[in-house]
Every structure is written in C-alpha cells, then in structure tokens.
PARO-779472 format. One record per residue (C-alpha): x, y, z. Coordinates in steps of 0.1 Angstrom, whole numbers, plus 5000, padded with zeros to 4 digits. Example, Ala and Ser with C-alpha at 12.3 -4.5 7.8 and 13.67 -1.06 7.14 Angstrom:
# PARO-779472
512349555078/513749895071/
//
This chain:
# PARO-779472
499849974999/501350324995/502550545021/500950855039/501051165013/501951535026/502251795009/502952145025/503852485010/504252775028/503453125006/501753405004/498453304993/495253474983/492953545013/490153344993/489353014998/488552694978/484952664966/482252594992/481652214993/477952244991/478252154951/480451824963/477451774990/474551804965/476151584936/476751284967/473251314974/472151314937/474750984934/473350794961/469650904953/470150794915/471450454932/468350374947/466150444919/468350284895/467849974916/464650034919/464050024880/465549684874/463149504891/460349664883/458449294867/459249144896/457549364918/454349364900/454148984899/454448914936/450848804953/449548684984/447948775016/447949055045/448849005079/448549345102/447849435136/449149645163/452349515192/451849695228/453549695261/452449375280/451749615309/450949945302/449149815268/450850105254/451150105218/455250035211/456750235179/460050015164/459249665171/460549435146/458549185130/459948885108/458548575091/459748295103/461748075074/461248375050/463148695042/460548945045/459449135077/458349495086/458349755119/455849905134/455150285132/454950555161/451150385171/452450035170/451049935141/452249715114/451249535083/452849305057/451749255027/452448964996/452348665026/452348335011/451048065025/447548015051/449348025081/453048195095/455148225125/455948585130/458948645151/458648965172/461549165188/462249475204/465149655226/464249615260/461549355257/461648975253/461448815220/458548635210/456948385181/453448385175/451648185147/449048355127/446748325102/447148485068/444448745061/444148855098/444449215099/443249255139/446549095155/447549225187/450449125200/451649235241/455449205249/456949165281/459849405291/462749245299/465849435316/468649205299/468149055264/469848765245/468448745212/468849135204/470749165170/474149335175/475649445147/478649655162/482049425159/480549125141/481248975106/477749005105/474049085127/474148855155/472148775185/473448885213/473748515232/476548445208/478548725217/481848655237/482349045243/479849315262/478049555237/476249875254/473249955232/471850275239/468350305225/468450665215/465050715205/463750625242/466150915253/464951155233/460951065241/462151105278/464351385283/465151515251/468651585246/470751875230/473651685212/474851345201/477351325230/474851395256/473051065243/475750845256/477151005288/475750815314/474550585294/477550335287/479350185317/483550215312/482650535285/483950875303/483151165290/486151435292/484351775298/485652095288/484052405281/480352465288/479652735258/477352675230/478852475205/481452305222/481751935226/483251715252/485851395241/485151075254/487150795264/486550455267/488050215294/490950445302/494150555283/494850335258/498350515245/500650755257/501250995226/498550875197/494850985199/492150875230/489450905204/487050595197/486150515155/482750645149/480150435123/477250575112/475250295094/478150095088/480150385073/483050525088/482650925095/485051185108/485151195141/487651485150/488151685183/489551995191/488252165161/487252525159/488452865156/490352945188/491652625201/494752835201/493952935236/494952645257/492152495234/489552615248/486252665231/486352325211/484352145189/483451785179/482251645145/480851375163/477851685177/477151725139/474651455138/471051515149/470051285181/466551295164/467451085138/468950845157/467550525168/470350355185/473550365195/476350005203/479550085222/482049825223/484849885247/488149715238/490549485215/488549175223/485349335204/486849535182/489649315167/487649335130/488149725132/491749625131/494449915130/492250195142/490050025173/492250065201/490350285216/486450165211/484250155186/481050375185/478050275160/475250545154/472450365138/469950555126/466250535119/464650375094/461450365077/458450125079/456249945061/452750055069/450550455065/452750715066/453550885096/454551255105/456251325134/456751695152/458951775177/459652125188/461052275214/461952565234/463952705268/466452875282/469952815294/472153025325/475053065344/473752985375/475153045408/477853235390/478553505417/479353215445/481553035424/483553315409/484053475441/485153785453/488553955446/490754155473/493354455469/494154765489/492955095479/496355265476/494755665490/493055485518/494755155525/491455025531/491254635516/488754665487/486154355477/485554345438/483554135419/482654155383/479053965389/478354175419/479454515399/477454485367/474354355380/474554665400/475154885369/472454695348/474454515328/474554185339/477654035329/475653675317/472653705301/470153405300/470053235268/467453125247/466952755226/464552665200/464852325183/462552165158/461951845143/459951725116/460351345102/458051155076/458250755080/456250485059/456150295029/455249955013/456949585019/459049704986/459950034996/460650225031/461450575035/462050775064/462751195056/463751455083/464351805088/465451985115/466652315128/468152465157/469052835171/470452835208/472253125222/474553125253/475153335283/477153615260/476353805232/479153625209/478353255217/475653075196/474852815177/472552775143/471652435127/470152285099/469951885096/468751705070/468551305066/467051075039/467050685046/465450485015/465150095017/463849904985/463549554984/462749494947/462749084957/462548864990/466348814987/467749164980/467349534993/469449814989/469450115012/470450465003/471150735032/471851085031/472651315059/473151715055/474051945084/474852315076/475852515107/477652815122/478952835157/480053135172/482553075205/483753355230/487253395239/488153145270/490753045294/493753235275/492353565269/488953735267/485853855288/485953555311/489953605323/489253995326/486453955347/488153665368/490853855374/490054215380/489754415410/488354725424/489355035405/492755235420/493455455393/491655655368/492855385344/491255095364/487955355362/488155325327/487654955327/485754955355/488154715375/488254445349/491354335342/492554435307/489254555292/485454555299/483154285286/481354475258/485154545244/486154225238/482354155223/482854445199/486054395189/486554005185/484653725167/485353365165/482953085147/482752805126/480452705097/480352375088/478952225060/478551865058/476951585038/477351195051/476250965022/475650575016/474650295000/473849945011/473349624994/472149325014/471649014996/470248695006/470448394974/470748114994/469248045030/472347955042/474248245022/474048605028/476448915015/476449285022/477849575005/478849925022/479850235004/480150595018/481450915020/481651155043/482651515033/482851775059/483952145051/485152365079/485652755077/487552835112/487853255114/489053455140/488053795137/489654105154/487754445140/490154755136/489254985165/487755325171/488755555201/486955395223/488555045223/491955105215/492155265249/492154905263/493954725241/497654885233/498954645212/498754795174/497954485158/494754445180/494454815175/494554795136/492354465132/493454095116/492053805103/492953435107/490853205082/491652855077/489652605059/490052235066/488052005044/487851625055/486451325033/486450975049/485550745019/484850365031/483850025012/483149715034/482149415022/480849085042/479448735033/478448465055/477448125049/475947915077/476247525076/474547245097/477547015105/475346735123/472546775147/472647085169/476147185159/476147465135/479047645118/478847985103/481648165083/482348505077/484948665053/485249075045/487549325030/487449675040/489250025028/489050335044/490750675027/491050985050/492251335031/492751645048/493251985028/493852255047/494052655032/495252905059/495553295054/495853595077/495853965075/497154195095/496054595096/492554665084/492954995062/489755155079/486955005103/483754795089/486554575068/486454205074/488254035046/491853965039/492354075011/491554425026/494654365053/498154605048/499754265054/499053885046/500053535040/499053185042/499952815036/498252505019/498552145032/497051785022/497651455036/495851145028/496050835045/494650505037/494150135052/493449855034/492049555055/490649175052/489048965078/487748605086/485648465112/484548125121/482148045148/480147735161/477247675175/476547395197/472347355201/472147755205/473847765238/477847725236/479447925211/482647915199/484148225176/487748265162/488548555139/491948685121/492049035107/495249185085/496049535080/498149785060/498350145064/499750375051/501150545080/503350255086/507250255084/508650195049/509649855066/506849735078/503349595066/500349395072/499749365107/497449075121/494849105150/493548755160/490048725180/489048405202/485448415220/482948195236/479848245253/477747975273/474148035276/474147835312/470247875315/469447695287/470647325300/468047065308/469447065343/469547405349/466947525379/468047795402/464447895405/464648315410/467348315377/465848335347/468548365325/472448335328/475348345304/479048345309/481648485282/484648535276/487048685248/490648765240/491248945208/494149245193/493449575178/495549855169/496650245168/498150365138/500950605142/500350955136/500051065096/503351085083/505451005119/507450715096/508350985070/511851125063/510951525057/512451815048/511752195052/511452475022/513952755034/514953085012/518852995006/521453285005/521353414972/517553424978/516453144957/514452824974/516252554994/515652275018/516852185053/516251875079/513451875090/512051535106/514451175105/511450955103/511450615114/510750335087/510550035111/507550235128/504550005133/501250045149/500750015189/499249715198/496249615221/496049285238/492749245256/491148955278/487749015287/485448775307/482148825322/478348725326/474748835318/471948735336/468348805348/466048685376/462448755393/460848695361/463548915342/462949195365/466149195373/469249215353/473249215351/475749275329/479249205346/482649245326/486149235337/489149335315/492949365310/494549565284/498249605271/499149815251/502549725233/504849895213/503350225223/504550475205/506850765218/509551045211/513250955211/515951205209/517951165175/521651155177/523251505159/525051255136/522251155115/522051545103/518151585119/517451785150/515151705179/513251385180/511151085161/508550835171/509450505177/507750195195/509250155230/506550205253/504249935271/500850035296/498449805310/494649905318/492349705338/489049715354/485549605357/482149705344/478549665358/475149745345/471949695365/468549685357/465449635378/461749685376/460849745417/457449815408/455149695378/451449715384/448749815358/449250195374/452350275386/455850125370/459350235384/462250115363/465650175375/469250145358/472750155377/475950165356/479050135378/482750085362/486450115375/489350145355/493050155369/496350185343/499950165348/502850275324/505149975324/508050065302/509250385285/512250175266/514850315287/514050595310/512050575346/510250865332/509151135311/507551475307/509051805316/505852015332/503451885359/501951615336/504451285335/504750955321/506450765350/506650375352/505050225377/502450555380/499150605363/499750755329/499051115322/499351175362/500551515380/504051535394/504951905416/507151955444/504651915474/505352135507/505252005540/506252245564/506952615570/507652875597/506553285599/509053515606/507853815629/506954045598/504853755587/507253615561/508153255558/510753075567/512552735565/510252575535/510552215538/509351985509/508551635507/511551465490/509751145477/511350905501/509750965532/511551245540/511951605540/514551875520/514352245512/511952305488/514652585466/517752655461/519453035470/518553125434/514753045436/514752745414/513552415426/515652205448/513451905457/511951635436/508751645424/506651375437/502751195428/499951385432/497351165411/495851065379/494051275359/491351075345/488650955364/488950605385/485250555389/482550675367/478750565371/475150675368/471950575384/468850645361/464850615368/461350645353/458450625374/455050555355/452150695369/448550605355/450150515320/450250855315/452651045331/456350985334/459151125359/462551015348/466151155363/469851055357/472451115381/476151025370/479451095387/483351065379/485751005412/489450935415/490751225394/493051535406/492851855386/495052165387/492852485396/495552725378/492352975385/492853015425/497152995413/496653275392/494453485416/496053415447/499953345439/500353575404/497453865409/498053855445/493853865447/493453665476/492453695517/495753525527/497853785505/497254095529/496653885564/499253615561/499653525600/495653425600/496653145574/498852815573/502352905568/502552585543/499952745520/501553135524/504752955511/503552905484/501453145476/504953375481/507153145464/508353285425/505553035410/507052695416/505252585449/501752535441/500452205461/497352435470/496252415435/495952035432/492251905442/490151605442/487751675410/485151385417/481651515416/478151365408/475651585392/471951545388/472751565350/468751515337/465351535350/462051525332/458051515337/456251405305/452551375298/451051195269/447951335262/444351145258/443751075221/440751295221/443251625233/445651485205/442951485179/442151855185/445151935164/444651645141/447351415158/446951045169/449151105200/450851335218/453351415244/454251715265/457751705286/459551955307/462651895311/465952015328/469651945329/472752025352/470052125376/472552035408/475851925417/477651745445/481751815447/484751875467/486452045439/487752395448/487352565420/484552695396/483352345381/485152025376/484051985342/485052305333/488652305319/490952275287/493151995281/497052025277/499151765260/496151525260/496251455295/496251735318/493251925326/493152265338/490752525352/491352915341/488153135330/486152905315/482552865307/481052595331/477952375321/475352565321/472052505338/468852465315/464952425308/463252285282/460052265272/458852005246/455951885224/455751565203/452951535178/452351245159/450151265130/
//
C-alpha cells in the first residue's frame, strides 16, 4: 500500500478559500438517490408479479398496553419483515400460504414467536419488557448481525429514540454520557457549540489519539475533536464532529469497548468503536412526527462560584472587595444573560414491503450566556430502503448538516479572563476598565469574533443479498465529507476600544481563516455462510474486506491591519500571508471468522484480521489481529433450575487491535527555506522511522449476563485487562544523523484493567404504577509498564512514569514552613519522595526538591443511576445522576488569583493562615500544591416530567398521539472540587485538565411537544 502522502507549501496566498462544499454535497446526494432509483427500476416486473395475503395488527406493552413503535417483525423461514409505526401498528403484504409464524423483537422486551393466520388484520401482540436480552441483534464488532447470546464480549446498546422521548438531549454526546459503563465523557467548555471528548476504558496510548472510531449505519465518519477557531487559546471552546448528527435522527447507539470486541475493526480500533444507527422507514401508512422544543440556559450561582477578589486601595489603605458579577448587576448591565433555545424537527416515515422511507428535517437556534456565543444548525436526512425481491434490498442514506457556531474567548484571554482576575478600581485607568483585568466585557464582544461554519454530507448505499437460505452477503459504500471554515476576526478598533488594547496589531485588526476539508471514503464487503454440520451443531463462516481513505486539506490565510473600520476580508489588510497542506491516509484490511454453535447454547468464535495502513513505516506492513471468544447460555441447559434465576450467560473473549501511527510520523521530511542567494532550498525536518508500526492492544475480557425474578432484575458484568504494546513515544535523534529533535518509535508498554457493571430493575410493575431503575458503574486503573529505558518522560507537571498511572500529576509538595515576625515564611521544606523532607528551593529561587506524585488526571470510577416512574399510563418522571471520582485536577484559577495577581485574603493577612499555604503563595510560581484537588463529582444531569395526551386531546390538533415534556439539565452538583466546576477545563498534552476562566456546564430548562399524525 502507498505510504502517507503529505504536501505542504508555505507561501503568500490570496485570501479566498476553495469553492464551498455544497456542490460536492449535492452531487453526493444525487448519486445516492440515483443509485436507489436505478435499483428500483431494474426489478419492476418482479414487484408487479408478487401476490399473497395480508397480515396486520398492533404491538403493545403487556404491562401498560401502550402501543410500541420500532418493533421488528419477521416471518420465520422467509426473508420478509417490517417494523411498527409510532402507533404500534404493522402491516405485511404479499404473504404466501395460509399460516405464518411471526418473530417479534424490540430492544428492552422479550422476543416471542406467534402463529398467525394469513388474512388477519386485527392481530394484537403484547410484549413483556425484559431488562436484559439474549435475543437482541447486535451489528457492531460482528461479521454479520448476530444475537447477543452468541457474543463473547460486552456490547452496550443505548436506545436513543427512547431517551429522546423521556428527556430530549441537546446533542449526540449527551445520548452516550452516563448510559454506557466504562465510557467517560471528558468535559471542557460549557459554551454553546462546544463538545466533550470520550474515552473508553481509560487511556490506551501514551501519545496517540484517545478517541474511539465512529460509524454511522456501518459507514466510517470523521470524528475529529478540538476543532474550532480559537483552539490556540489553550484548546478551549473546542468542537467535535460527533455532534453534527441530530439526536432526533438516531434509533440506537452501540458501543464496543476494547480489542476483545473490536478486533474486526483492525488497526484503528484500540480506543473502541461507537456505531450510530439511524431511523428507518416502516411498512404501513405514512406517519408524520413533529417535535418542537423551547427553553433557556443560564450560568447558575455565578457570584458564588466565581467569588470575590481582594485588593488594597492605595489612597485609603483599606481592603476592597470586588466581583465582576455583583458590579455589573448593580449597573444594570449583567455580565451573563439568559440564553434561549428553540429546536424543531419534522420526520416522515412509511412505505410498503417493497419501498420504505424515513425523511427528516431539523432546525436549531441556541444562544449562550454572552452575545458572542450562539449556534445555528439545519440538518436533514433521507433513508430509503428498496426490496425488489425477497432476497435483495438496497438502502440509500443521505445526511446533511449546515451550521454556524460562534464561540467566546476563554481561558487564555477575553472577557472571562478579564472578569476572573479583575479588582476594585485604584486609578483612573482602572475606572475606565471598571475593575476588569484588561478591558470591560463589551470591549471584547465588540472587537473580537470567532466562529466555525460547517457544511457536511454523509451518504451511503448498502446492498444486502440473500441468494440462499444459508448464504448472505452485503456491501456498504459510504462517503463522509465535511467543510469547515474556522475564522478568528479582530475588528479595526475605534478610540473607544483602542484605550484598552495597546498592541497595534490588535488595534488595527486582523483576520485568520482556516479552511479545512475532511473526507472519509469507505467500502466494506462481508459474506456469511451457515452450515448444519450435524444435529445441534451449526457453523457460520464469515469473510470480508474493508477499505478506508481519509483526506485532509487545509488552506490557511491571515491578514493584519485593516485600512479602515467595517472591513472583514483578508484582502483588505495591509499584510497577508498563508499556507496550504494536504494529507492522505489509507487502510486496507481483510478478515475471516468462524463461529460454531452447539445446541444454540454454546458458541465458540475464532477470527483473524490483517491490515496495512499508509502510516506504517516502509519496512513494516500487514499486521495481524487474532480473536477468540466463547459464550455459554447456561440457563438453557435442561438441568438448570435455580428458581429465581431466569437466564445466565457466561462469556469470555481475547482479541487484539491496533492504533496506527500519527500521519506522516514515519516519513523523513525536509522543510523549504530561502537560500542565501534568495532562491529556494531545503533543510532537514524530521528523521522519520521506516520501522514504525502500530501500537497493539491485547485484551482479555470475561463476564456474565443474567436476569432474575421473572426478568425484573438483570446484570451485565465484565472484567478486562488490556496491554498496549509497541506504544509510540518520541525519542531523541542522534546529532550525527543530520536531523535535530526527536522521532517516534515503538518502545512503550502500558496496562489497563477494570470492571464494569450494568444493572436494570423493575421493582414496581402494576397496571397503574411502574418503576424502572438502571445502575451503571465501572472502575478503571492503568499503569505505565515500560518507557524503553528512562524512568519517566515529561518536563512539566504531567508525567509518564513507570509504575504509575498514565498522564499523572507530579509536582513539588510543601510539607512544613514557619513564619518570621514580619509575616514572611522561612524554613520551607518539601517532600523528598523517600519518606523524608528536603529544602524546597535553592538560594536562587529554583526548585531543589523532587516532584512527587499527586494523582491521575482521568477518573478511576464512573457511573450513573437513572429511574423512570410511570403513573396511570400517562405520567412519566425520569431522572439521571452521573458521577466521576478518583481524578485530580489543576486549578489555575486559584493559582493566578492568589499566587500571581495576589487577590486573595491570605495575601493581606498571612499570619491568620497556615504557613504552608503562605509559603506557596510567596514562592516564585514554583510551589503550588494548593492548586491540586480532588475533582470527583456527582451531577443531577437530567430530570423530566412527561404527560401523554389522551387521544381526544391530541385529535384537537389533528394528531393521533401527543406528549408534553418539561425537562432540565445540570440541575445540581455534589463535589469537593474547590474551583468553579470540575467539568470546565481545557486539555493540555492530552491528559492534563486545567481549570482557568471558562464557561461551566450551563443549567437548562426545556419545554417539549411531540405529536404524531
């Protein structure tokens, strides 16, 4: 396979960007629809020739008698089926014979088979809810859709459609958080449009990406994080491509969590896989669904969380207390406003046995708590399935997103920094600033603007062919294309703004525009054959091939100095420059898998995946990843009889997967320079490593699934251990090579292990009252085992050290100090790391003591508890509390406030406080144990109340059904964290979490109406 390609040219360029992506998006959509139409026209005669009877009816919940949507119904022994609509109704046409057996399945309910006479249109099927299912079909991490009973590893399924009915969430990330044990949401900014990161089963690499692969309906999609216009400000206000997908279009989400489950995804799956399954059309009458929502979001308890700053008045020598929030409220110009949100989504679904469709269109307009933060988004989706024969179907899917996100300046500058570290005015200049650190908030809002515009199209076509009862094959081809315009604009300032910004570059304005085009093309073919070897023994053989290619094109343009006010294009600046780059990465993989089923109770699976990736070194290719798994449904043995236990399944799996090197890290590169004669030349850049290979994750997972008390209580437990071998680290380059710096090499080893438990219970189940409770808990530990020689790497307070967790905090620790008579500190002693003490500082003020371990940066424990209370079949109360504990975080707010700007009470009355603390405040920004604290927390994440309207009420607006919901998010928090919010931080070096002047998660109230027509 060709190695990575990189083209990079740095030269002055025009400010204009490449043509917008809408033309390419339109072509992708037209191609997908055209493919569907061509497929439809080919088998026109067979469609007309089909004849048979009809079977129709309704599926309801056995306990509440509530109609159930999205129920899958198939005909035993035949390749035909349908799903129920929003009213629980289904209809099958062209049914042959006089009697059929319906196989009925739905997530969260026990599957059943029922014999039905052909011609009946009044069939009523009642499903019994079951907290743990063995017959549920899973598509992620398997060669073909397979029942959960056959899996030797854990797969967590999130019923996204049910979540949206209970408590609508603002984005796709919120669908996952707290609903999949072992999946940790790594927070960041709470600004509107910002997104968290996800980490599955802890750290799996020392230097590469920690993000899982993301698929949508089997098609690889770009899942970039830390995008956005102002990521240069310490990575704050970042945007994730995961949230481009409307949560209202999602049916379910499947999460696989480690190499044992992700082997068939190969070289890029060591961080786990998230599969998003969108909604599909159902055979039956056309159904319209309208969701409309409106609400508000705000910064709760802002004054208490930001606090006061203290300074001394130089004239009166009196201490002054200052608060940006309090001051601006008193002026009638509140620092933070209440933002609003409106969301509207309309979907249309229906069809026949031959053609089924789902169409949706969504609009969102949300404003933040300051005028420079808002989001506008339009999304659309069209999924069409065509079944020209009983053995063949084609599904085309097109999803489109257009959005604009304006983001505030955070962390490293802007209004937030100015408000956090201001003080009561002492001079006339201070009065102009009203005490704010550098400028009042309106100066930042008027002078700076940062936004990201996105145009995205994801299209795919899926061919399913079942030519024989024992043989199936499918082909999925997809293309995900995203265009980002990341813009940072500084307007030319008038006199009213220039007084606050002394830098001429800021005063005269400028603009940075970064155009980034991401495209991911994927082709996935798989075939499965099922053979009866002997009575009770069935062999399933699967083979497949996958190809992925990701292209990233960037065009950067920057200009400085607008000639006059009101200009905003780079061509209008006095000085401009730019650069251009293109990077391509490809993966080609093949897999084979054999599964043996013994009596539908014992399943043994063996598989092998082989991959080549263009980022591998030129001396390395074709890596192999094996897989072994076993599943044993113990409870279906004839001798099993434990009374209260209904089902017990034991499982175990071993698997390997990889993490490819960073693009171009294996390549030897040279940098273009200007020669002494003014001509062009090159100089050594990176030495590269032709032997560079992927990191390899090897994982063992064991666990069990069980249900008890008539399926009213269920457990899913997993324990795992993963070794990441050949971990990629940066190693120094010998000067004799002619190259400076370092290069990447495979020298590291780390171990991760943990346990996960998901429990579901239905303690109350009556005709009038029902209570359902779900508990998710997990614990994860990791340890650096080898760094290829050195005991540790890392120069700052984040260190990778053998024998300690990945990305841990290390710093000096003051253990004792004394006061002198005038309030100064002396005899400051630090932990020597050996159980004793030593002097903290040298005579010149530099560090004398060693750094010691403070804690890990990632949570060791995470979990959630949620419950749904149903009253009188119409009222539902739902709540979700999630928590994360065991992590340490760095509070730079308190460091800047007390140690650098000296705005804390301790700075003015030191003798009233602990000398150990004062010694740190008085040190030259070196001693700082006071900045590290336990960042564990629990948060009331979601709370909602829903009311299902009687049919007579819904009929007043022409609807068949209606639901009214009021919901809230981030309503309360329990924590020992001493800062503003343990989820408000920016990420440094992938592991460090630093809180500094950022938007915390906002409290939100939302009113929703859902009508089905």
